[in-house]
C-alpha positions in Angstrom: 0.0 0.0 0.0 1.1 3.5 -0.7 2.1 6.1 1.9 -0.1 9.1 2.5 1.8 12.4 1.9 1.6 14.8 4.8 2.7 18.5 4.5 4.1 19.2 8.0 5.0 22.8 7.3 1.4 23.6 6.2 0.1 21.8 9.3 2.4 23.9 11.6 1.3 27.2 9.9 -2.4 26.2 10.3 -1.9 25.5 14.0 0.0 28.7 14.6 -2.7 30.8 13.0 -5.2 29.2 15.3 -3.2 30.4 18.3 -1.2 27.3 19.2 2.5 28.1 20.1 5.0 27.1 17.4 6.7 24.4 19.6 3.4 22.7 20.3 2.4 23.0 16.6 5.7 21.4 15.5 5.3 18.6 18.1 1.7 17.9 16.8 3.1 17.9 13.2 5.8 15.4 14.1 3.3 13.1 15.9 0.9 13.2 13.0 3.7 12.6 10.5 5.1 9.6 12.6 1.6 8.1 12.9 1.1 8.3 9.1 4.5 6.7 8.5 3.7 3.8 10.8 0.1 3.4 9.6 -0.6 1.1 6.7 -3.4 3.0 5.0 -4.9 2.2 1.7 -5.0 4.9 -1.0 -7.6 5.3 -3.6 -5.2 3.7 -6.1 -4.8 0.8 -3.7 -8.6 0.4 -3.4 -9.0 0.5 -7.2 -6.3 -2.2 -7.7 -8.0 -4.3 -5.0 -11.4 -3.8 -6.6 -10.0 -4.8 -10.0 -8.4 -7.9 -8.5 -11.6 -8.8 -6.8 -13.6 -8.3 -10.0 -11.0 -10.5 -11.8 -11.4 -13.2 -9.1 -15.2 -13.0 -9.4 -15.0 -13.4 -13.1 -12.7 -16.4 -12.8 -15.0 -17.9 -10.2 -18.1 -17.2 -12.4 -16.4 -18.8 -15.4 -15.2 -21.8 -13.3 -18.7 -22.2 -11.8 -20.4 -22.0 -15.2 -17.9 -24.6 -16.5 -18.6 -26.9 -13.6 -22.3 -26.5 -13.9 -22.1 -27.3 -17.6 -20.0 -30.4 -16.8 -22.5 -31.4 -14.1 -25.4 -30.9 -16.5 -23.7 -33.0 -19.1 -22.8 -35.7 -16.6 -26.4 -35.8 -15.2 -27.9 -36.0 -18.7 -25.5 -38.8 -19.5 -26.4 -40.6 -16.3 -30.1 -40.1 -16.9 -29.8 -41.4 -20.4 -27.8 -44.4 -19.2 -30.4 -45.0 -16.4 -33.2 -44.7 -19.0 -31.5 -47.3 -21.2 -30.9 -49.7 -18.3 -34.5 -49.3 -17.1 -35.8 -49.9 -20.5 -33.6 -53.0 -20.9 -34.7 -54.3 -17.5 -38.4 -53.7 -18.3 -38.0 -55.5 -21.6 -36.3 -58.5 -19.9 -39.1 -58.5 -17.3 -41.7 -58.3 -20.0 -40.1 -61.2 -21.9 -39.8 -63.2 -18.7 -43.4 -62.6 -17.6 -44.7 -63.5 -21.1 -42.7 -66.7 -21.0 -44.1 -67.5 -17.5 -47.6 -66.7 -18.6 -47.3 -68.9 -21.7 -45.9 -71.7 -19.6 -48.7 -71.3 -17.1 -51.3 -71.3 -19.9 -49.8 -74.5 -21.4 -49.8 -76.2 -18.0 -53.4 -75.1 -17.2 -54.6 -76.3 -20.6 -52.9 -79.6 -20.1 -54.4 -80.0 -16.6 -57.9 -79.0 -17.9 -57.5 -81.6 -20.7 -56.5 -84.3 -18.2 -59.4 -83.3 -15.9 -61.8 -83.6 -18.9 -60.4 -87.0 -19.8 -60.7 -88.2 -16.2 -64.2 -86.8 -15.9 -65.3 -88.5 -19.1 -63.8 -91.8 -17.9 -65.5 -91.4 -14.5 -68.8 -90.6 -16.3 -68.5 -93.7 -18.4 -67.8 -95.8 -15.3 -70.8 -94.3 -13.6 -73.0 -95.0 -16.7 -71.8 -98.6 -16.6 -72.5 -98.8 -12.9 -76.0 -97.3 -13.5 -76.6 -99.8 -16.3 -75.5 -102.7 -14.1 -77.7 -101.4 -11.3 -80.7 -101.2 -13.7 -80.0 -104.8 -14.8 -79.8 -105.9 -11.1 -83.0 -103.9 -10.4 -84.8 -105.6 -13.3 -83.6 -109.0 -12.2 -84.7 -108.2 -8.6 -88.0 -107.0 -10.0 -88.4 -110.2 -12.0 -87.4 -112.3 -8.9 -89.8 -110.3 -6.8 -92.7 -110.8 -9.3 -91.9 -114.5 -9.4 -91.8 -114.7 -5.6 -95.0 -112.8 -5.4 -96.7 -115.1 -7.9 -95.5 -118.1 -6.0 -96.6 -116.5 -2.7 -100.0 -115.7 -4.3 -100.4 -119.3 -5.5 -99.4 -120.5 -2.0 -101.9 -118.2 -0.4 -104.7 -119.3 -2.8 -104.0 -122.9 -1.8 -104.0 -122.0 1.9 -107.1 -119.9 1.4 -108.7 -122.8 -0.4 -107.7 -125.1 2.5 -109.1 -122.6 5.0 -112.4 -122.4 3.0 -112.7 -126.1 3.1 -112.1 -126.2 6.8 -114.5 -123.2 7.3 -117.2 -124.9 5.2 -116.6 -128.1 7.2 -116.9 -126.1 10.5 -120.0 -124.4 9.2 -121.6 -127.6 8.2 -120.8 -129.1 11.6 -122.3 -126.1 13.4 -125.4 -126.3 11.2 -125.8 -129.9 12.0 -125.6 -129.1 15.6 -128.2 -126.6 15.6 
């Protein structure tokens, strides 16, 4: 920083005009001069240089920040594009995998349904045969029952006839007794 110029002679004259004795004015002048020599004061030129340096630093900082922001923007766009590509690939793989699983499940279900249909048809056929066999057995039982009823009917007619003969005999005997 630059030194501030101080006119000690003019200072002493100003003090003397105001009524301060010359010895005191010179002592004040020396004290002020010494304080200016030891003080590190900034001049207007120093301040302009400092301002210029600060402006230059700000411009460098601005340029640097703009460059870093541009790099960051480029990197982020690249990462987003890469992420988009990866996600699209994963979605495509998942879609393919799910379609394969669905197709496999569809095939298995169709096979199971076909097996169930075949088993049900087989069971229905067996039930029909059993029903046919039961009908035959029922007809045979019906025929046997009719035959047994016919035999029973004949046997009852014979017994009824025998009872009638006995009843007629008892009646004749009762009539004779009367």
